[in-house]
C-alpha positions as CSV (number, residue, x, y, z in Angstrom):
1,X,118.7,70.0,-33.9
2,X,117.4,66.5,-34.4
3,X,115.5,66.7,-31.1
4,X,114.0,70.1,-32.0
5,X,112.8,68.7,-35.4
6,X,111.5,65.6,-33.6
7,X,109.6,67.8,-31.1
8,X,108.2,70.0,-33.8
9,X,107.0,66.9,-35.7
10,X,105.3,65.5,-32.6
11,X,103.6,68.9,-32.0
12,X,102.4,69.0,-35.6
13,X,101.1,65.5,-35.4
14,X,99.2,66.3,-32.1
15,X,97.8,69.5,-33.7
16,X,96.7,67.5,-36.8
17,X,95.1,64.9,-34.6
18,X,93.2,67.6,-32.6
19,X,92.2,69.4,-35.8
20,X,91.1,66.1,-37.3
21,X,88.9,65.4,-34.3
22,X,87.4,68.8,-34.5
23,X,86.6,68.3,-38.1
24,X,85.0,65.0,-37.3
25,X,82.9,66.6,-34.6
26,X,81.8,69.6,-36.6
27,X,79.5,67.9,-39.1
28,X,77.8,66.0,-36.2
29,X,77.1,69.3,-34.4
30,X,76.1,71.1,-37.5
31,X,73.7,68.3,-38.4
32,X,71.7,68.6,-35.2
33,X,68.8,70.7,-36.3
34,X,65.1,70.5,-36.6
35,X,65.4,68.1,-39.6
36,X,67.6,65.7,-37.6
37,X,65.3,65.9,-34.6
38,X,62.2,65.2,-36.7
39,X,63.9,62.3,-38.4
40,X,64.8,60.8,-35.0
41,X,61.3,61.2,-33.6
42,X,59.7,59.7,-36.7
43,X,61.5,56.4,-35.9
44,X,59.3,56.0,-32.8
45,X,56.3,53.9,-34.0
46,X,54.7,53.6,-30.6
47,X,55.3,54.5,-27.0
48,X,53.9,54.4,-23.5
49,X,54.7,56.9,-20.8
50,X,53.5,58.2,-17.4
51,X,52.8,61.9,-17.0
52,X,52.4,64.4,-14.2
53,X,50.9,67.7,-15.3
54,X,50.7,70.9,-13.3
55,X,48.4,73.7,-14.4
56,X,49.2,77.2,-13.1
57,X,46.1,79.3,-13.1
58,X,46.1,82.9,-12.1
59,X,43.0,82.7,-10.0
60,X,44.3,79.8,-7.9
61,X,47.1,80.0,-5.2
62,X,48.4,76.5,-6.0
63,X,48.8,74.6,-9.3
64,X,46.2,71.9,-10.2
65,X,48.0,68.6,-10.6
66,X,46.9,65.6,-12.5
67,X,48.6,62.3,-13.5
68,X,48.1,59.3,-15.7
69,X,49.4,57.7,-18.9
70,X,50.1,58.7,-22.5
71,X,49.9,56.1,-25.3
72,X,51.1,56.8,-28.8
73,X,50.8,54.8,-32.0
74,X,52.2,56.3,-35.3
75,X,51.2,58.2,-37.2
76,X,48.2,59.8,-35.5
77,X,46.8,57.9,-32.5
78,X,47.4,59.6,-29.2
79,X,45.6,58.8,-26.0
80,X,45.9,60.7,-22.7
81,X,44.5,58.7,-19.8
82,X,44.2,60.8,-16.7
83,X,43.9,58.7,-13.5
84,X,44.2,61.3,-10.8
85,X,42.5,63.4,-9.4
86,X,39.6,61.8,-11.4
87,X,39.5,59.5,-14.4
88,X,39.3,61.0,-17.9
89,X,40.3,59.8,-21.3
90,X,41.2,61.9,-24.3
91,X,41.8,60.1,-27.6
92,X,43.0,61.7,-30.8
93,X,42.7,59.5,-33.9
94,X,41.9,60.0,-37.5
95,X,41.0,63.7,-37.2
96,X,38.7,63.4,-34.2
97,X,38.9,63.9,-30.5
98,X,37.0,61.5,-28.2
99,X,36.5,62.7,-24.6
100,X,35.3,60.3,-21.9
101,X,34.5,61.3,-18.3
102,X,32.6,58.7,-16.3
103,X,29.7,57.7,-18.3
104,X,29.8,60.7,-20.6
105,X,31.4,60.4,-24.0
106,X,31.8,63.2,-26.6
107,X,33.3,63.0,-30.1
108,X,34.6,66.2,-31.8
109,X,35.8,66.7,-35.3
110,X,39.1,68.5,-35.0
111,X,38.6,70.5,-38.2
112,X,35.7,72.3,-36.5
113,X,38.0,73.6,-33.8
114,X,41.1,75.2,-35.2
115,X,42.5,76.1,-31.8
116,X,42.1,72.5,-30.6
117,X,44.0,71.4,-33.7
118,X,46.9,73.6,-32.8
119,X,47.1,72.1,-29.3
120,X,46.9,68.5,-30.5
121,X,49.2,69.0,-33.4
122,X,51.9,70.3,-31.1
123,X,52.1,67.0,-29.3
124,X,51.1,64.5,-32.1
125,X,53.2,66.3,-34.7
126,X,56.3,66.3,-32.5
127,X,55.9,62.6,-31.4
128,X,55.4,61.6,-35.1
129,X,58.3,63.8,-36.3
130,X,55.8,65.4,-38.7
131,X,57.6,68.7,-39.5
132,X,55.2,69.5,-42.4
133,X,52.2,69.4,-40.1
134,X,53.9,71.4,-37.3
135,X,55.0,74.1,-39.7
136,X,51.4,74.6,-40.9
137,X,50.6,75.8,-37.4
138,X,53.8,76.9,-35.8
139,X,57.2,78.5,-36.3
140,X,59.8,76.1,-35.0
141,X,63.0,77.0,-33.0
142,X,65.4,74.3,-31.7
143,X,67.9,75.0,-29.0
144,X,70.4,72.8,-27.2
145,X,72.1,69.5,-28.2
146,X,71.0,66.0,-29.1
147,X,71.4,65.0,-25.5
148,X,69.3,67.9,-24.2
149,X,67.1,69.9,-26.6
150,X,64.2,72.3,-26.4
151,X,61.8,72.8,-29.4
152,X,59.8,76.0,-29.1
153,X,56.6,76.3,-31.1
154,X,55.1,79.7,-31.7
155,X,51.7,79.9,-33.5
156,X,51.7,81.3,-37.0
157,X,48.1,82.6,-36.9
158,X,47.2,85.7,-35.0
159,X,44.0,84.0,-33.9
160,X,45.9,81.2,-32.3
161,X,48.4,83.7,-30.7
162,X,45.4,85.1,-28.8
163,X,45.1,81.7,-27.1
164,X,48.6,80.3,-26.9
165,X,51.9,82.3,-26.7
166,X,54.3,79.4,-27.1
167,X,54.8,75.7,-26.5
168,X,58.1,74.4,-25.3
169,X,58.9,70.7,-25.8
170,X,62.0,69.4,-24.1
171,X,63.7,66.1,-24.6
172,X,66.8,63.9,-25.1
173,X,67.6,62.3,-28.4
174,X,64.3,60.9,-29.7
175,X,62.5,61.0,-26.4
176,X,60.1,63.8,-25.3
177,X,60.4,64.6,-21.6
178,X,58.5,67.8,-21.0
179,X,55.8,69.9,-22.6
180,X,55.1,73.4,-21.4
181,X,52.3,75.5,-22.7
182,X,52.1,79.2,-22.1
183,X,48.7,80.8,-22.8
184,X,48.1,84.3,-23.8
185,X,46.2,84.9,-20.5
186,X,49.4,84.0,-18.6
187,X,48.1,80.7,-17.4
188,X,50.4,77.8,-18.2
189,X,50.8,74.1,-17.8
190,X,53.9,71.9,-17.4
191,X,53.8,68.2,-18.2
192,X,56.7,65.9,-17.2
193,X,56.8,62.6,-19.1
194,X,58.5,59.4,-18.1
195,X,58.9,56.6,-20.6
196,X,57.3,53.2,-19.5
197,X,58.0,49.7,-20.8
198,X,55.5,48.3,-23.3
199,X,52.7,46.4,-21.6
């Protein structure tokens, strides 16, 4: 009788321990949402990464590949330096886009190109953890866990949907690792990002 009571007590203690662990884990799981992701990303004040981008174009048999570096400084400076197959620089800063190819340099005001704003905001807004800016342009849907998540951005405006179907951004914790853009014409691009040490 004593042994039975002792065994029951041990089982109850084990069950309470397991239940307690589950209760401890539940809030952490429930807390992983778009708000938590954006808060984590917002802590990144700067970053430097290499990228390899493949563009899949319907008219071409093989994807067009380019590679280079991405440099980000919070809250709104993002530079994409393409090194291969030919040098090119795209700089987003203070509401403007500066494009440099060889000796040619062009500066565009982003407010004059709504579709361009949508593209740039998907990356800048995600890197900055700027949920307000993202929701002005996209509906947000987060899948996965903190260790491996996918944030899907779908344009809010019909005009933008005619250009871009969705943008999928994948990552781990506060690090963006992939950006996939699916266009309305079925062309798409996939960028794989690898974090680099600060220079």
